[in-house]
N, C-alpha and C positions, 0 to 999 in steps of 0.2 A: 663609509658613511652611515651614521646611525638612522634608524627609521623615525618616522614622525612621532611614534608613540613613545620612543626613548626621549625625544626632545620634550614632549609634554610631561613626561615623568620627572625630568630634571627641573621643571618649572615649580614643582611642589604644590602647595595649596592653590596657586594660581591656575593650575590645570583644572581643578573642579569648577572654578568660575568660568573658564573658557568653555568647558563642556556644557555648563548651564546655558550660556549664551547661545551656543550652537543648537541645543535642544529647544530653546525658546524660538529661535529663528526658524527651525524646522516646523514646530507646532504652529506658529503664526502662518507659515507658508501653506501648511495643510488646511488650516482653518479658512484662510482666504480662498483657497482652491475649492473648498467644499461650498462656501457661500457663492462663489462664481458659478459653480456647476448647478447649485440648487436654484439660483435665480435664472439661469439659462433654461433649466428644465421647467420651471414654473412659467416662464414667459412663453415657452413653446406649448405648455399645457393649456394655458389660458387662451392663447391664440387658436389652438385646436378646438377648445371648448366653444368659444365665441363663434367660430365658423360653423360648428355643428349645431349650435343653438339657432343660428340663422337659417340653416337648412331645415331644421325641424319646424321652425316657426312658419316657414313658407307652406308646409304641408300639415299645419296643426289641425285644421278642420277634418281632413281625411284621417289623421291619426286618432282624433277624439272619437269620430263616429265609427271607426273600425274599418273604413275603406282601405287603409293602409295595413298591411298584415303585421300583427304584433311580433312576428318572428324577426322582422327587420331591425327591431331595436331591443327586444326583450333579452336575447341571448348575448348581448354586449353589455357588460357592466357599465361602461362609460356612457353609452346612450340611454341605458335604463335610469341611471341617476339624473341624467339631464331631463328626461321626460317627466320623471316623478317630481323634480323640483319645479319645473314649469307648471305642472298641474297643481301643485300645492300653492304656488304663488298666485295662480289664477283664482284659487278659492277666496283669497282675501278681498278681491274686488268684485266677485261674482254675485249675481242676484239669485233668487230662488230657482229659476229655470236653469241657469247656467251651472249652479251648484249641483243640481240634480243630474245634469248631464256629465259633469266632471266625476261625480261619485259613481255613476254607472260605468264610466270608462275605467275607473280604478278598480272597480269590482271585477269587470270582465277581463281586464288584462292581468289580474292576479297580484297587483301591487299592494292591495290591502292585506291579502292573506300572507304575502311575503313579510310585510311589516309586523303582523301579528306573530308569525313564526319567530322572527328575530327578537321581538320583545319577550317571547317565552323562553328562548333558548340561549341567547347571548348574555354577556355580562359587561359590567363596566360602562364605558362611554358609548360603546356600540348599542347596548340595550337602551340607554337614555335617548340616543339619537333615534332609534326605532320608536320609542314611546312619544317623542315630540312629533315625529312625522305622522304617527298614527292619530294623534290629537288633532293635527291640522287636516287630516282627511275628512274628519266629522262623520265617521262611518258608524251607524248605530249598531251594527252587528258586534262591534267590539265591546258593547256594553255587557254582553252575556258571557264574556271570557272569564276563565277561572282565576286569573290574576288580578289583584286589586289595582295594581299600577296601570294595567291596560284599560280597566273599567274607568279609572279616573281620567286617564288621557282622553278616552272617547267622550266622556261627560264634559270635560272642559271644551273639547272641540265642538260638541253640539251646542253648548252654551254660547259660544261665540258667534253662532249663526243668528241667534235671536229671532227665530222664526217659529210659527205655530207647528209646523211639521216636525221640527226637532222636539218640541214640547210633547207632542203625541208619542214619539218614539221613547222619550224618557219616561213618561207617565205609564205606558204600556209595559215597559221594563220593570219599574218599581212595583207595578201591580202584579206582575208575575213573580218576581224574585224577592220582593220586600226590600228592606233597607240594607243593602250590601255595601254601601259606600259611606264615608263620613257625611255628617248632616250638612256642613257648610258648603262643600262643593255642589252637592245636590240642590240645595236652597238657592245658591247663586245662579246656577244654570237654568233652574225653573223660573226664577224671577225675570231673567233675560228673555226667555223664550215665550213666557205666558203674558207678558205685558200687552201684547196686541189682542190676544183672545183669552181673557182670564176665565171664561166660562168652561174651558177645557178642564179646569181643576175640579169643578163641582162633583161629577160622578165618582172621581177617585177619592175626594175628601170624604164623601159619604160612606165608601166601602172600606177605606183604610182604617187601621187600628194601631194603638199604641204610639210609639215614637214617630212612625211615618205620617200618622194623622196629624200630629203636632207640627211636623215640618211643612206638610202641605197647607195646613191652616195658616202658618206663618207666611208662606208664600202668597196665599189668597188675601191675607191682610195687607200685603204690600201692593198687589196689583188689582185689587177690587176696584170696580168702576160703578158709577151710578146705574148703569144698565142692569146690574145684578141685584138691585135693591130688593125687589120682592122675592127673589130666589134665595137671598141671604137671610130673610126673616126667620127661617128655620133654625138659624145658628144664634139668635139672640139669646136663648137660654141654654146654649151648649156648654158642656163641662170644660171645653178647651177655650182658655182665654184668647188665643190667637184667632179662633173663629168668631168669638164675640166682637173682637176688635175689627175683623174684616167686615162683619155686619154693620158696625158703627160707621166704618169708613164709606161703605156703599150707600148707607141711608142718607147721607148728607145732601144728596141731590135727588132723592126719590120724592114721591108725592108727599106733600106736607102733612096731610092727614094721617098717613100711614107712618111716616118717619118720625113725627113728633113724639108719639107715644113710645115707640121703640127706643129712641135716643134718650127719652127721659128716664126709661128704665135702666138703660146702660150706663147713664151718668151716675148711678149709685152702685155700680159694680165694685166688687171687692179688689179688682186688679187695677192698678193706677193707669196703665196705658189704655185700657178699655175705656175708663172714665175720660181720659184725655181725648181719644177719638170721638167719644160721644159729645163732649163739650165743643170740640171743633165743629162737629156736624150740626149741633144746635145753633152755634153761631152763624153757620152758613145759611140756616133757614131764615134767620132774621125774623122770627115770629114773637111778637110781644108776649105771648103766653109763656115763653121760655125764660122770662126775667126771673121768676122765683128759683128755677133750676139753676140759672147761671149765678145768682146770689149765693146759693148754697155751694156752688163750685168755688166761690172765693174762700170759703173756709176749708177747702180740701187740704189734706195732709201733704200733698205732692205740689211742689212749687210750679211745675209746668202746667198742671191743671189750673191752678189759681191764676197764672198769667193768661192762659187762653180764655178762661171765664171773664176775666177783666177786659180783654180785647173784644169779646163778643158783646159785653155790656156797653162798651163805648159806642157801639154802632147805633144805639137807641139815643140819638142826640137830643130829641125833643123832650125827653124825660130825665136828662142827666142829673138835674137837682134832685128829683125825687129818688132816683137810684142812689145818689150820694148820701141822702139822708138815711136810706135803708142800710147802706154799707156801714155808716157810723153806728146805727142802732144795733148792728150785729156784734159790735165791740170786739172785732177780730183784727188785731194789728197787722198781720200779714195780708189779710184781704184788703185792708185799707191801702197798704203800700202797693199791692198789685194793681188796684184800681187807679191810684194816682200816677203810677208808672205808665199805665195804658193811655191815660189822658195826655201825658207828656209825649209819649211816642207818636200819638196820632195828631200832635200839634193842635190840640183843642183846648189848651189852658186858657187862652184869652176869651174864647167863645164861652167856656164854662163860667169864667168870672163875670162876663157880661150877663149870662143867664141868672146868675145868683143875685146881681144887683137889680135886675128887673123882675125878680120873683116877688110875689105878694106874700110875704111872711113877716112876722114880727121882728123887730130890730135886734132883739137878743138872740133869736135863732139864726138870723143872718150873720151876725158877728161870730157866733159859735161856729158856723160852717166855714166862714172865711178864715177863722183861726186854724181850723184843721186842715184847710187847703194850704195855708202858708207853712205851717209847722209840720205837717204830716203825722201828727200825734193825735191819739184819741183824747177827747175832753174828759175831765173827771166825771165820774158818775154823779148825777144829781141826787141828793138825799130825798127820800119819799116824804111827801107832806104829811102833816099830822092827820088830816082827813082820810088820806089813803091808808095810813096805818090803822086808823080806827075802823075803817070799813072792813079791812082784812081780818081784824080780831073779831068783829061781830060775825063775820061769815064763817068763822071756825066753829065746829061743833063743841 
């Protein structure tokens, strides 16, 4: 009797097909076995993890305060990962006091130092995981690390706290080390952390130089509040436009007597966003003395400045007709369009038309203003009278 291999050999090409089917069945069986074993292992792993999480959660206060010995969980990688994950998750919903307690626990237990070591020496996904965990710890000591990625992770973590204490840590660090990270992450973190107490920035802005001063000035311009009005007067004539913009923003709610002069000066600044902040501030003051400055803002080269100036002028509703006449007299098409747009946006078109009809002006002037209002176009310039031309010629030497 021949062996099975001899029978397969006699099958010819069909033997290869038969072998391929057998190999596929074996491979599928091994794959299914692997999936079954893996699912069984993961089921047991998560069941064990959930049980251990529950046990540690019952002793969480003792664990955080140090009453439970760290040796009970630090020497076991399984428990150490669970404790770290629980602490990092607690950071997300913790207030300032709880965050300080969690941070102290992670320092004393050595979890922060362990993550810093991993971020410095590991590679690939393990290093990225360490950087993410380090950022979630919000530990300020990582800011002074020699690796840029670690500093950025710590900076982003502190920025997420959005608390003044984190701002103090960041400002103290940049005051010592200078600009050692890209500008945008630093600016974003400081804006979040200084929003509650922008006065923290003032001493560092005064001392900083170069690009760092520009960044701090930009942050101050975003978070400045009316309470800083008098303190920011010193920046009205600063060489950095960000600081001038910060001063303009803070002046909008300061004392009118002080703010008006400063904002009028800033409204003629060479930088468009400084002029924009000044025009917005002047509009907030709602002072009739600001009308000439706002009219000049209608002729600005920047569209946003023109629109903001027009919105501020519309607030003076009692003298809208007089302002409209002055706008036409300036003969600036873009300024006229900005003012008419502001009237439409404020839903004052009907009220303005009623004021025009009730105004005490000659019929020709009334019709001219109504035509401009309807068409949105400047009227043709009127030719000078013969008497006016003769007067001009006589006055010439």
